[in-house]
VOBA-1610 file (N, C-alpha, C; in pm, whole numbers, padded with zeros to 5 digits, always signed):
BEGIN
Met+10478+10301-07229Met+10383+10409-07193Met+10335+10400-07056Lys+10377+10465-06966Lys+10332+10465-06814Lys+10208+10541-06795Met+10117+10472-06743Met+09981+10542-06723Met+09984+10597-06589Lys+09905+10721-06571Lys+09891+10772-06440Lys+09799+10669-06359Glu+09844+10637-06245Glu+09763+10526-06167Glu+09615+10593-06131Glu+09627+10709-06099Glu+09503+10770-06035Glu+09395+10801-06152Ala+09427+10778-06275Ala+09357+10807-06378Ala+09283+10695-06468Val+09340+10575-06429Val+09308+10443-06501Val+09219+10349-06420Ala+09118+10286-06488Ala+09046+10173-06440Ala+09065+10050-06535Ala+09055+09942-06495Ala+09056+09820-06576Ala+08934+09734-06539Val+08849+09705-06637Val+08730+09625-06611Val+08734+09494-06706Phe+08662+09398-06647Phe+08675+09251-06703Phe+08537+09197-06740Pro+08510+09149-06849Pro+08375+09090-06894Pro+08371+08953-06826Gly+08240+08895-06800Gly+08230+08768-06730Gly+08206+08662-06840Gln+08098+08575-06788Gln+08065+08455-06861Gln+07985+08477-06985Gly+08010+08423-07093Gly+07969+08472-07226Gly+08047+08533-07316Ser+08163+08582-07266Ser+08271+08630-07341Ser+08383+08525-07386Gln+08355+08416-07348Gln+08455+08307-07389Gln+08451+08277-07535Arg+08553+08233-07592Arg+08570+08205-07734Arg+08683+08112-07741Pro+08675+08003-07855Pro+08790+07923-07872Pro+08906+07998-07919Gly+09014+07970-07872Gly+09141+08056-07918Gly+09188+08164-07818Met+09098+08185-07704Met+09113+08305-07632Met+09235+08304-07566Gly+09318+08413-07576Gly+09454+08430-07496Gly+09563+08357-07565Lys+09541+08280-07668Lys+09670+08225-07724Lys+09775+08304-07782Asp+09734+08415-07831Asp+09844+08525-07885Asp+09930+08578-07765Phe+09855+08595-07655Phe+09939+08643-07525Phe+10039+08509-07491Tyr+09972+08398-07480Tyr+10062+08271-07443Tyr+10166+08269-07551Asp+10161+08288-07665Asp+10253+08272-07764Asp+10356+08382-07758Asn+10323+08509-07713Asn+10421+08604-07726Asn+10468+08666-07593Met+10411+08620-07490Met+10467+08673-07336Met+10467+08534-07254Asp+10597+08529-07206Asp+10631+08427-07114Asp+10549+08433-06983Ile+10521+08544-06929Ile+10432+08560-06807Ile+10304+08510-06848Ser+10243+08538-06957Ser+10119+08490-06984Ser+10102+08342-07010Arg+10208+08276-07046Arg+10223+08139-07078Arg+10231+08071-06940Arg+10313+08138-06831Arg+10329+08078-06705Arg+10197+08092-06628Thr+10110+08192-06677Thr+09978+08206-06598Thr+09887+08088-06640Phe+09876+08055-06774Phe+09807+07946-06805Phe+09853+07819-06749Glu+09977+07797-06740Glu+10056+07683-06673Glu+10014+07667-06514Glu+10020+07784-06454Glu+09976+07802-06328Glu+09830+07759-06295Ala+09743+07802-06380Ala+09612+07757-06357Ala+09579+07619-06390Ser+09648+07567-06482Ser+09646+07421-06501Ser+09683+07340-06382Asp+09815+07366-06331Asp+09849+07319-06203Asp+09759+07312-06084Val+09688+07443-06074Val+09577+07468-05947Val+09455+07365-05976Leu+09418+07370-06123Leu+09292+07309-06133Leu+09303+07149-06182Gly+09418+07102-06195Gly+09434+06989-06229Gly+09396+06934-06382Trp+09384+07021-06470Trp+09349+06997-06601Trp+09407+07106-06695Asp+09427+07089-06818Asp+09500+07157-06913Asp+09409+07281-06960Val+09433+07392-06885Val+09345+07510-06911Val+09388+07576-07056Ala+09494+07569-07089Ala+09537+07619-07224Ala+09471+07548-07338Ala+09486+07402-07324Ala+09424+07341-07420Ala+09268+07343-07433Leu+09203+07375-07317Leu+09064+07392-07353Leu+09023+07526-07407Cys+09099+07623-07366Cys+09083+07770-07417Cys+09133+07767-07559Phe+09208+07702-07614Phe+09276+07723-07741Phe+09216+07638-07839Gly+09153+07514-07808Gly+09103+07412-07888Gly+08938+07448-07933Gln+08881+07328-07970Gln+08747+07341-07995Gln+08659+07253-07891Asp+08703+07272-07787Asp+08645+07177-07667Asp+08497+07229-07641Glu+08401+07149-07632Glu+08266+07204-07586Glu+08265+07237-07458Arg+08341+07186-07370Arg+08349+07209-07226Arg+08358+07361-07200Leu+08418+07448-07282Leu+08429+07589-07274Leu+08295+07649-07264Asn+08193+07589-07291Asn+08072+07660-07288Asn+07978+07598-07154Leu+08061+07505-07087Leu+07980+07459-06960Leu+08036+07546-06849Thr+07957+07588-06756Thr+07953+07689-06673Thr+08095+07659-06575Glu+08096+07537-06533Glu+08206+07517-06442Glu+08355+07515-06500Tyr+08350+07505-06629Tyr+08494+07516-06704Tyr+08500+07660-06751Ala+08393+07723-06814Ala+08394+07858-06869Ala+08455+07962-06759Gln+08394+07937-06655Gln+08432+08053-06538Gln+08580+08043-06516Pro+08661+07942-06482Pro+08785+07943-06443Pro+08879+07969-06581Cys+08822+07927-06708Cys+08900+07942-06818Cys+08892+08115-06853Ile+08788+08168-06812Ile+08788+08308-06858Ile+08862+08384-06764Val+08870+08363-06627Val+08957+08421-06519Val+09106+08394-06548Ala+09130+08271-06609Ala+09262+08263-06620Ala+09317+08321-06744Thr+09231+08343-06855Thr+09250+08405-06971Thr+09283+08564-06949Glu+09196+08623-06876Glu+09190+08755-06839Glu+09301+08799-06746Ile+09368+08724-06666Ile+09458+08753-06584Ile+09595+08723-06647Ala+09602+08629-06758Ala+09713+08612-06845Ala+09736+08741-06923Met+09627+08797-06975Met+09622+08910-07067Met+09674+09036-06968Phe+09608+09059-06856Phe+09643+09148-06761Phe+09793+09147-06725Arg+09849+09043-06692Arg+09988+09037-06653Arg+10076+09060-06776Gly+10041+09020-06885Gly+10124+09053-07005Gly+10115+09204-07033Ile+10005+09269-07026Ile+09996+09402-07052Ile+10078+09492-06937Gln+10067+09433-06812Gln+10157+09496-06712Gln+10294+09486-06738Glu+10342+09365-06781Glu+10492+09350-06813Glu+10528+09443-06933Met+10445+09442-07038Met+10491+09507-07144Met+10469+09668-07133Tyr+10368+09722-07063Tyr+10358+09867-07061Tyr+10364+09933-06938Gly+10403+09852-06830Gly+10391+09911-06695Gly+10238+09952-06644Phe+10144+09892-06699Phe+10011+09893-06678Phe+09972+09888-06539Ser+09930+09989-06457Ser+09901+09988-06327Ser+09795+10040-06282Pro+09665+09999-06322Pro+09545+10076-06283Pro+09527+10086-06131Ala+09455+10210-06105Ala+09410+10216-05964Ala+09287+10164-05905Tyr+09207+10147-06023Tyr+09062+10093-05987Tyr+09026+09972-06098Phe+08928+09882-06028Phe+08897+09760-06098Phe+08753+09747-06084Gly+08698+09682-06197Gly+08562+09634-06197Gly+08557+09512-06281Gly+08456+09434-06265Gly+08415+09324-06341Gly+08276+09291-06354His+08229+09244-06459His+08082+09224-06473His+08041+09064-06432Ser+07983+09042-06336Ser+07940+08918-06280Ser+08085+08841-06248Leu+08114+08728-06310Leu+08231+08649-06308Leu+08346+08736-06313Gly+08346+08837-06387Gly+08450+08941-06404Gly+08497+09008-06277Glu+08421+09020-06183Glu+08435+09074-06058Glu+08558+08998-05983Tyr+08561+08860-05993Tyr+08674+08796-05945Tyr+08808+08829-06010Thr+08803+08851-06147Thr+08919+08889-06212Thr+08968+09027-06162Gly+08867+09116-06133Gly+08894+09240-06077Gly+08967+09224-05945Leu+08916+09129-05856Leu+08967+09119-05717Leu+09122+09067-05733Val+09143+08978-05829Val+09288+08917-05846Val+09368+09034-05888Ala+09342+09096-06007Ala+09411+09207-06053Ala+09451+09311-05952Ala+09362+09331-05849Ala+09395+09444-05747Ala+09464+09384-05631Asp+09513+09248-05646Asp+09575+09183-05519Asp+09483+09176-05421Ala+09360+09155-05442Ala+09278+09152-05316Ala+09243+09001-05287Met+09267+08916-05376Met+09219+08770-05386Met+09333+08696-05458Pro+09390+08592-05405Pro+09510+08518-05477Pro+09448+08452-05607Phe+09520+08446-05700Phe+09480+08383-05834Phe+09445+08238-05812Asp+09526+08168-05741Asp+09496+08016-05729Asp+09351+07993-05652Glu+09342+08087-05553Glu+09216+08053-05471Glu+09095+08109-05559Ala+09110+08218-05656Ala+09008+08254-05738Ala+08948+08157-05814Leu+09060+08086-05883Leu+09026+07984-05977Leu+08961+07858-05904Lys+08999+07832-05806Lys+08915+07712-05745Lys+08787+07757-05704Thr+08765+07892-05662Thr+08654+07937-05614Thr+08551+07948-05730Val+08580+08008-05844Val+08486+08024-05940Val+08461+07884-06011Gln+08548+07799-06012Gln+08514+07653-06060Gln+08384+07595-05992Met+08404+07615-05851Met+08308+07554-05764Met+08178+07648-05787Arg+08188+07778-05804Arg+08084+07863-05818Arg+07994+07814-05955Gly+08070+07804-06063Gly+08008+07752-06185Gly+07938+07631-06165Arg+07995+07537-06087Arg+07933+07413-06056Arg+07812+07417-05975Leu+07823+07500-05881Leu+07692+07519-05789Leu+07596+07590-05868Met+07615+07685-05952Met+07521+07771-06026Met+07433+07672-06119Gln+07510+07571-06192Gln+07469+07491-06284Gln+07367+07396-06214Lys+07406+07354-06095Lys+07312+07242-06009Lys+07208+07296-05936Ala+07193+07440-05938Ala+07090+07509-05870Ala+06957+07494-05912Thr+06934+07465-06041Thr+06799+07451-06097Thr+06828+07331-06206Pro+06706+07255-06218Pro+06706+07142-06327Pro+06730+07208-06456Pro+06796+07138-06539Pro+06829+07172-06686Pro+06692+07205-06749Gly+06688+07320-06830Gly+06574+07355-06915Gly+06451+07412-06833Thr+06483+07440-06718Thr+06355+07495-06638Thr+06373+07665-06629Gly+06487+07701-06651Gly+06525+07847-06647Gly+06552+07909-06771Gly+06546+08046-06774Gly+06601+08111-06900Gly+06639+08264-06856Met+06688+08342-06946Met+06738+08470-06929Met+06699+08543-07069Ala+06676+08668-07059Ala+06653+08736-07187Ala+06700+08904-07161Ala+06738+08941-07274Ala+06788+09086-07265Ala+06684+09183-07311Val+06670+09281-07244Val+06559+09388-07280Val+06630+09498-07325Ile+06613+09557-07457Ile+06694+09664-07509Ile+06609+09773-07555Gly+06630+09897-07518Gly+06555+09998-07584Gly+06624+10135-07510Asp+06583+10247-07585Asp+06616+10365-07518Asp+06566+10411-07383Asn+06664+10447-07300Asn+06632+10507-07167Asn+06522+10419-07088Leu+06557+10298-07075Leu+06470+10207-07001Leu+06451+10253-06854Asp+06318+10234-06840Asp+06259+10256-06692Asp+06260+10136-06614Ile+06363+10138-06529Ile+06387+10015-06441Ile+06258+09966-06350Glu+06203+10074-06285Glu+06084+10059-06210Glu+05954+09983-06298Lys+05952+10049-06417Lys+05849+10002-06532Lys+05873+09850-06559Ile+05993+09813-06564Ile+06029+09679-06586Ile+05986+09592-06460Arg+06033+09624-06344Arg+05999+09557-06230Arg+05855+09543-06213Lys+05780+09646-06253Lys+05659+09634-06231Lys+05565+09526-06319Ser+05625+09531-06443Ser+05584+09437-06538Ser+05608+09279-06515Leu+05716+09272-06414Leu+05760+09121-06382Leu+05701+09099-06250Glu+05630+09182-06166Glu+05611+09170-06023Glu+05537+09037-05988Asp+05441+08986-06062Asp+05379+08847-06029Asp+05433+08741-06113Leu+05548+08739-06171Leu+05611+08641-06256Leu+05736+08591-06154Ser+05770+08457-06198Ser+05898+08409-06152Ser+06023+08450-06220Leu+06033+08585-06223Leu+06143+08653-06293Leu+06199+08752-06209Asp+06340+08780-06213Asp+06403+08885-06159Asp+06496+08955-06246Met+06510+09094-06204Met+06631+09166-06275Met+06766+09097-06250Ala+06827+09063-06361Ala+06959+08996-06339Ala+07070+09095-06361Asn+07068+09178-06465Asn+07174+09258-06491Asn+07114+09409-06524Ile+07148+09496-06470Ile+07115+09637-06496Ile+07252+09689-06566Asn+07267+09665-06703Asn+07390+09687-06765Asn+07393+09830-06809Ser+07308+09909-06856Ser+07319+10036-06903Ser+07169+10112-06911Thr+07160+10220-06953Thr+07033+10295-06986Thr+06957+10225-07083Ser+07012+10126-07168Ser+06948+10075-07284Ser+06945+09933-07272Gln+07008+09863-07189Gln+06997+09710-07177Gln+06979+09675-07021Val+06891+09573-07005Val+06855+09510-06881Val+06836+09359-06910Val+06900+09278-06826Val+06866+09133-06860Val+06782+09085-06741Ile+06674+08996-06778Ile+06591+08934-06684Ile+06621+08799-06660Ser+06581+08723-06555Ser+06607+08595-06538Ser+06521+08518-06447Gly+06492+08389-06482Gly+06405+08315-06392Gly+06325+08203-06465Arg+06212+08166-06442Arg+06144+08048-06496Arg+06133+08062-06649Ala+06164+07960-06723Ala+06172+07968-06870Ala+06027+08007-06924Glu+05909+07946-06853Glu+05774+07972-06905Glu+05732+08107-06869Ser+05794+08175-06791Ser+05759+08330-06764Ser+05826+08413-06854Ile+05925+08377-06936Ile+05996+08461-07037Ile+05910+08501-07142Glu+05829+08407-07201Glu+05741+08444-07300Glu+05631+08560-07260Ile+05576+08527-07138Ile+05472+08623-07075Ile+05540+08754-07064Ala+05668+08752-07010Ala+05733+08887-06991Ala+05753+08959-07137Glu+05772+08903-07230Glu+05802+08947-07366Glu+05676+09019-07409Lys+05574+08962-07381Lys+05438+09035-07429Lys+05415+09154-07336Arg+05434+09141-07217Arg+05413+09239-07127Arg+05496+09377-07155Leu+05623+09339-07176Leu+05729+09444-07214Leu+05690+09536-07333Phe+05653+09458-07440Phe+05630+09516-07553Phe+05516+09595-07535Leu+05401+09566-07462Leu+05290+09658-07434Leu+05345+09774-07354Ala+05424+09757-07255Ala+05472+09861-07184Ala+05554+09958-07237Phe+05663+09922-07328Phe+05753+09989-07396Phe+05735+10035-07530Gly+05647+09917-07613Gly+05644+09937-07746Gly+05604+10068-07788Pro+05486+10128-07739Pro+05434+10272-07781Pro+05555+10373-07782Glu+05647+10363-07691Glu+05739+10466-07680Glu+05862+10442-07759Asn+05881+10322-07838Asn+06005+10293-07915Asn+05956+10233-08046Thr+06024+10278-08140Thr+05991+10211-08276Thr+06064+10063-08265Ala+06009+09985-08362Ala+06055+09845-08366Ala+06184+09809-08345Asp+06266+09895-08413Asp+06405+09880-08434Asp+06488+09927-08287Lys+06411+10009-08204Lys+06483+10044-08092Lys+06435+09981-07966Phe+06337+09885-07965Phe+06312+09813-07852Phe+06293+09657-07899Arg+06396+09590-07826Arg+06407+09450-07859Arg+06411+09368-07733Phe+06351+09235-07752Phe+06360+09135-07636Phe+06430+09017-07695Val+06543+08972-07629Val+06629+08885-07691Val+06649+08783-07590Pro+06587+08668-07606Pro+06615+08541-07520Pro+06769+08497-07545Leu+06826+08466-07429Leu+06977+08435-07419Leu+06999+08295-07411Asn+07093+08249-07467Asn+07142+08097-07478Asn+07210+08069-07358Val+07149+08038-07247Val+07224+08007-07118Val+07161+07879-07059Ser+07222+07829-06974Ser+07203+07679-06909Ser+07126+07693-06791Ala+07125+07819-06729Ala+07047+07823-06598Ala+07007+07973-06576Pro+06911+08005-06492Pro+06865+08148-06468Pro+06952+08211-06371Phe+07075+08261-06411Phe+07170+08314-06315Phe+07129+08447-06261His+07187+08484-06143His+07141+08613-06087His+07001+08623-06073Ser+06941+08534-06013Ser+06777+08522-05991Ser+06760+08434-05870Arg+06637+08450-05805Arg+06605+08393-05694Arg+06632+08242-05693Phe+06647+08183-05824Phe+06665+08040-05838Phe+06814+07986-05795Met+06892+08089-05763Met+07030+08064-05734Met+07045+08062-05579Leu+06937+08087-05518Leu+06949+08089-05363Leu+06985+07961-05296Thr+06947+07852-05360Thr+06971+07730-05299Thr+07127+07694-05291Met+07206+07775-05350Met+07361+07748-05352Met+07423+07843-05245Lys+07355+07937-05203Lys+07420+08045-05115Lys+07494+07987-04999Asp+07442+07898-04911Asp+07504+07858-04793Asp+07638+07775-04842Thr+07627+07690-04923Thr+07751+07624-04965Thr+07851+07721-05027Phe+07803+07803-05107Phe+07912+07904-05172Phe+07976+07991-05062Arg+07895+08025-04960Arg+07947+08101-04845Arg+08067+08021-04778Glu+08042+07890-04763Glu+08147+07820-04701Glu+08274+07803-04783Val+08257+07796-04910Val+08365+07806-05005Val+08440+07920-04983Leu+08383+08031-04972Leu+08448+08165-04978Leu+08504+08175-04831His+08453+08126-04731His+08503+08146-04592His+08645+08058-04575Ala+08632+07953-04660Ala+08746+07866-04639Ala+08877+07941-04701Val+08871+08029-04778Val+08991+08076-04852Val+09006+08234-04800Ser+08910+08285-04713Ser+08907+08422-04684Ser+09033+08465-04608Gly+09095+08364-04545Gly+09220+08401-04467Gly+09326+08450-04560Lys+09321+08412-04689Lys+09414+08466-04783Lys+09367+08583-04875Phe+09280+08651-04831Phe+09215+08779-04903Phe+09319+08880-04855Asn+09330+08997-04941Asn+09401+09120-04882Asn+09276+09219-04909Pro+09206+09231-04803Pro+09075+09312-04793Pro+09091+09449-04827Gly+09209+09512-04778Gly+09225+09644-04803Gly+09236+09691-04953Asn+09278+09589-05022Asn+09288+09615-05180Asn+09143+09611-05249Ala+09066+09536-05174Ala+08926+09525-05236Ala+08863+09667-05245Arg+08902+09764-05171Arg+08845+09897-05171Arg+08861+09964-05313Arg+08951+09897-05399Arg+08957+09957-05535Arg+08884+09871-05648Val+08804+09789-05589Val+08722+09707-05686Val+08582+09733-05658Thr+08487+09747-05758Thr+08347+09767-05754Thr+08284+09632-05720Ser+08187+09636-05637Ser+08089+09530-05617Ser+07972+09536-05698Asn+07939+09418-05764Asn+07806+09421-05853Asn+07702+09444-05769Tyr+07693+09368-05655Tyr+07571+09369-05567Tyr+07567+09510-05492Leu+07666+09586-05476Leu+07646+09712-05391Leu+07631+09818-05497Gly+07690+09794-05610Gly+07685+09912-05723Gly+07806+10010-05694Thr+07873+09998-05578Thr+07984+10081-05545Thr+08103+10000-05520Phe+08206+10058-05449Phe+08322+09979-05405Phe+08308+09902-05296His+08384+09790-05301His+08393+09686-05177His+08438+09772-05059Ser+08402+09739-04930Ser+08492+09790-04833Ser+08603+09707-04802Gly+08681+09737-04701Gly+08796+09657-04661Gly+08764+09548-04552Asn+08647+09523-04549Asn+08594+09421-04444Asn+08572+09282-04514Thr+08653+09179-04460Thr+08639+09056-04534Thr+08511+09002-04520Ala+08443+08995-04410Ala+08316+08933-04397Ala+08212+08999-04501Lys+08221+09124-04506Lys+08134+09200-04604Lys+08159+09176-04746Ile+08296+09145-04786Ile+08328+09116-04915Ile+08274+08986-04943Ile+08270+08892-04863Ile+08208+08742-04879Ile+08062+08760-04889Glu+07999+08836-04805Glu+07851+08861-04820Glu+07814+08913-04953Asn+07887+09012-04999Asn+07859+09075-05141Asn+07878+08981-05243Leu+07969+08895-05223Leu+08004+08791-05337Leu+07888+08682-05333Val+07848+08646-05223Val+07735+08554-05215Val+07610+08616-05259Ala+07571+08751-05226Ala+07453+08788-05272Ala+07454+08819-05412Gln+07566+08830-05478Gln+07596+08856-05617Gln+07540+08753-05714Val+07537+08626-05656Val+07494+08501-05725Val+07353+08499-05767Ser+07267+08543-05666Ser+07129+08562-05681Ser+07082+08698-05705Gly+07165+08805-05676Gly+07090+08948-05691Gly+07149+08999-05835Ala+07102+09110-05850Ala+07119+09199-05978Ala+07263+09228-05985Val+07319+09235-06097Val+07456+09291-06126Val+07422+09451-06166Asn+07452+09520-06064Asn+07428+09664-06095Asn+07541+09739-06159Trp+07555+09695-06289Trp+07674+09752-06367Trp+07657+09890-06406Arg+07535+09941-06415Arg+07533+10076-06450Arg+07580+10169-06338Asp+07561+10121-06193Asp+07616+10194-06093Asp+07763+10178-06081Asn+07822+10049-06122Asn+07954+10025-06118Asn+08027+10121-06211Met+07972+10148-06324Met+08033+10227-06431Met+08042+10362-06375Thr+07931+10421-06300Thr+07931+10537-06253Thr+08045+10563-06145Ala+08046+10469-06056Ala+08156+10469-05960Ala+08302+10473-05995Leu+08319+10383-06099Leu+08446+10379-06157Leu+08475+10508-06227Thr+08394+10570-06302Thr+08428+10690-06383Thr+08421+10808-06304Glu+08385+10799-06179Glu+08399+10911-06084Glu+08536+10943-06042Lys+08622+10821-06053Lys+08751+10823-06011Lys+08853+10821-06120Ala+08810+10739-06238Ala+08915+10717-06339Ala+08891+10789-06466Arg+08974+10837-06527Arg+08956+10916-06645Arg+08968+10846-06763Ile+09028+10710-06768Ile+09049+10626-06875Ile+08995+10488-06829Val+08935+10406-06914Val+08890+10273-06868Val+08932+10177-06982Tyr+08989+10076-06950Tyr+09033+09966-07029Tyr+08949+09836-07013Glu+08892+09796-07105Glu+08837+09653-07099Glu+08928+09549-07123Ile+08957+09463-07067Ile+09053+09345-07089Ile+08984+09208-07086Gly+08984+09146-07195Gly+08912+09002-07181Gly+08899+08953-07326Pro+08850+08823-07342Pro+08847+08761-07478Pro+08748+08830-07574Asn+08637+08907-07526Asn+08542+08978-07602Asn+08515+09108-07536Arg+08441+09195-07607Arg+08424+09341-07542Arg+08283+09377-07523Pro+08210+09306-07450Pro+08072+09350-07416Pro+08050+09474-07347Leu+08157+09511-07261Leu+08136+09630-07173Leu+08156+09756-07248Lys+08230+09759-07352Lys+08252+09881-07431Lys+08133+09967-07454Asn+08031+09896-07496Asn+07906+09961-07546Asn+07827+10008-07437Phe+07840+09933-07311Phe+07775+09992-07195Phe+07831+10130-07154Phe+07957+10133-07152Phe+08037+10269-07125Phe+08001+10357-07223Ala+07994+10318-07344Ala+07946+10426-07460Ala+07802+10474-07427Ser+07712+10386-07362Ser+07585+10447-07342Ser+07587+10560-07227Ile+07689+10579-07147Ile+07698+10694-07062Ile+07812+10787-07088Asp+07837+10781-07230Asp+07934+10883-07302Asp+08072+10883-07235Ile+08099+10745-07204Ile+08237+10726-07153Ile+08334+10640-07265Pro+08444+10684-07308Pro+08520+10593-07396Pro+08578+10493-07313Cys+08577+10370-07366Cys+08626+10256-07305Cys+08724+10191-07424Arg+08850+10157-07386Arg+08945+10099-07482Arg+08938+09948-07446Ser+08895+09870-07549Ser+08883+09729-07541Ser+09008+09649-07590Ile+09066+09561-07504Ile+09182+09484-07537Ile+09135+09342-07549Thr+09127+09288-07650Thr+09076+09141-07671Thr+09181+09045-07730Ser+09301+09119-07760Ser+09399+09028-07820Ser+09539+09109-07791Phe+09639+09030-07844Phe+09775+09084-07826Phe+09795+09203-07913Ser+09752+09194-08042Ser+09770+09322-08133Ser+09678+09429-08089Ser+09555+09404-08039Ser+09494+09522-07992Ser+09551+09584-07858Ala+09613+09512-07782Ala+09690+09576-07667Ala+09791+09663-07728Lys+09883+09606-07829Lys+09975+09687-07895Lys+09935+09824-07953Arg+09806+09814-08018Arg+09748+09947-08060Arg+09691+10037-07951Ala+09641+09974-07861Ala+09574+10063-07734Ala+09684+10133-07696Phe+09820+10078-07654Phe+09908+10154-07578Phe+10005+10229-07666Ala+10019+10177-07807Ala+10109+10255-07890Ala+10034+10391-07938Thr+09908+10380-07971Thr+09848+10484-08036Thr+09730+10546-07949Gly+09689+10483-07827Gly+09593+10526-07748Gly+09452+10511-07798Glu+09440+10415-07903Glu+09318+10386-07966Glu+09227+10285-07873
//
């Protein structure tokens, strides 16, 4: 089933989508997927497949989770390419998933992306002392972004993810999370019934996409500059930037700055979805879980999620 290139976008979820056993069915059924995991192991110097497929607790540690997710998503993507001639014209990814998008678009080499995201994860984890940061999802109908910002303006909290019209994630000092919860219930509670407005603390190890990641920016910029000679920047024009909210330019220096800014800035996923769906008629989510499908549903765009080998067969055989 050959898809029309101009009509299709592929998107990739980020950290938090990992799960034990992810990608094993592709590994077992597709030689190219197995070789992708083997390539990742050679690059990183440890057995990526074993960590992904077993019950290894390191899968939830940021510096391991990030390369494992990218390796799994590229293994899945390459398998789908080979089976179905899958050739999207546009790509996007949520936070870490932006790197998978750059690899899938042939804008960043797979091996360099793996090393980069492992260092990214390591630096993110070290940016703040354990236990001092937190994140929480704010969920409700037609959330007013400026109203949320106003509620947070004197707290050590930032907008981390603008995911959809019904979900925003905030990030920052752990002690500020509880204060924010009370303020936001006062701000939004009267407009929403109890089952429509929720404040959900997230199980994370650091306050990602907040001002507390600024300490890693200079070091991470050096990491990206070291591999920038291997970028194919023209292809990055097909990939959305979380930081910009629209597509990357073809300028290497600007791509690097966008990726550096993304670490401490908001993931403007709502804008990314708009940019992608202005160009693509069909969206496929490829990854070990499917958090992005509901975000697209919030703007009435169908998104076909592929989380397993069997779901890939269903998606391309039946269009489901």
